[in-house]
N, C-alpha and C positions, 0 to 999 in steps of 0.2 A: 306505159299503159297500166301496168299492174300497180304502180305507185299511185296513179290517179284514182283507180278503183278503190284501193286501200284507204286513201284520204277521204274519198267520197263516202265510203261505208262507215268510216270513223265519224265523220260529220253527222251522218244520218243517225247513227247509234247514240251519239252524245245528245243530239236534239231530242230523240225519243225518250231517253232517260231523263233529261231535264224537264220535259213535259210531264212525265209521270211523277217526278219529285214535286213539281209545282202543284199537281192535282192532290197529292198526299198532304202537302202543307195546307192547301185550301180546305180540305176535308177536316183536318185537325183543328184549324182555326175556327171553322164553323161549329164544331163539336165543343170546343173550349168556350165559345161565345154562349152556347146553349146553357152550359153549366153556370157560367158567370152571371148570366141573366137571371137564372133561377135563384142563385144566392142573393143577388141584389134585390130581387122581388121580396124575398123573406125579410131582408134587412130594412127595406123601405118602411119608414114610420114605426119601427119596432127596435128600440134601443137595446132591449134584452137580447134579441137575436144578434144584433150587431156586436154586442160585447162578447157573446158566446163564440161568434166566428173568429174573433181575435184572441180570446182567452182560453177556450176549451182545448184540450189536448189534441182532439181530432174531430172531424165531422164527416158524415156521408150525405151526399146530395143525390136525390132521385128527381130529375126534372119532370118525368112523366110516368105515373103508375096508372095502369088501366085495371078497373075492377068491374066484375059483373056477376050476376047470380040470380037463380030462382030455386030456392031451397038449398041447392049446392052452389057454392061460389068459388071464384078464383080471382086473384089479383096478382099482377106481376109487373116488374120494371127493372131497368138497369140503372146503375148509379156509379158514382166515383167517391172514393175515400180520400180525404185531404188531412194532412197534419196541420197543426197551428201554423199560420203564415201562408196558407194556400198551397202547400207542397203536395202535389198529386202523388199518392202512394199506391193506389190500386183500384181495381174495378170491383163492383159489387152487384150481384143479381139478387132479387127478392122474389119469392113466391109465397103466396098465401092461399090456403084452402080453408073454406068455412062451410058450416052447415047451420041451418036455422031459418027463421022467417026473413026472407030477402027477395027483392024483386028489383030489377033495373040494372043500370050500369053507370059508372062515373069515371072521371079521370082526376088525378090530383098530383101535386108535388109533395115531396117529403124531405125533411132534413133531420138527421139524427146527430146529436151532440154527445161526445164522450168527454166528460170532465177530467178523467184520469187515464193514465196509460193502461192500468189494469183492466178497466172497463173496455177499452178499445181492443186489447189483446183477447179478452173473452169473446168479443164480437167476431174478431178475425177467425177464430177457431170454428165458427159456424154453429150449427145446432138448430133446435126448434124453440120457438117462443110461443107462449099463449097469445091468442089473438081474439079475445072476446070484445065485441063491438056493438054499439048502438048508434046509428047515424041516420040522418036524413039529408040528402043532397037535392035541393030544389033547383034544377036546371043549371044555374050558375051562382056561385058564391065565392068571393075572394077571401072569405073569413078564414083565419088560421086558428088552429087548436093546438094545445100542447098537452103532452102526457108525460108524467114522470114514471119511467119504468123502475128506477131506483134512484138513489141520491146522485149517482154518477152518469146517468143516461137521460137525456131529454129528447123528445120527439115532437116536431112541429109538422103539421100538414096544412096545405092550402088547396082548397077545391078549385078545379079548373072548369068543372061543369058536369052535366049529366042529370039523370033522374034515378035516384036510388033510395030505397027504404030498407033498413036492415036491423035485425036484432040477432046476432050470430055468435057462434063460438067456433074456434078453429085453431090452426097452427100456421105459423109464419116461419119461413126459413131464409137465411141469408148465406150466400156463397161469396167469399172474398178471394180475389185473385191478385196477388202482389204484382205491381208494375215492374217491368224489367228494365 
């Protein structure tokens, strides 16, 4: 009788563990698909971005950044950092605080390319970056824009929608967490 109970409890335990493992893999697969879809959307019809994905030392992808403000503003989102070849190296969170003429809210995707190892290492250390902006988001626009922070860092954004008008200055911070 004890053997039967032991075998039965073992079977139930293995089944529950297997179900949880399957759920974890499904969640990870869905999250990976979200990042891959964002990268492919940037690459679509843009040979420069396609070349950067394959040739830059590293890139950081933010599938969804939410921004809003009325005089004071905030934007934030989570992303992933990848080495050349699509090797996931860590997670990144972005926060941006602004002040100025602004009203509304928007959502956008962003991809940051680091042409050199040194530029990526500076980014990983964190810190604050200037965030002076002038933008108009008219409900929905798939248009991408690029900004050169310096010769080694390129930033592309793609609006997902919203209604926002801004002329602001502020600070942006990134926090990098190495993947284990």
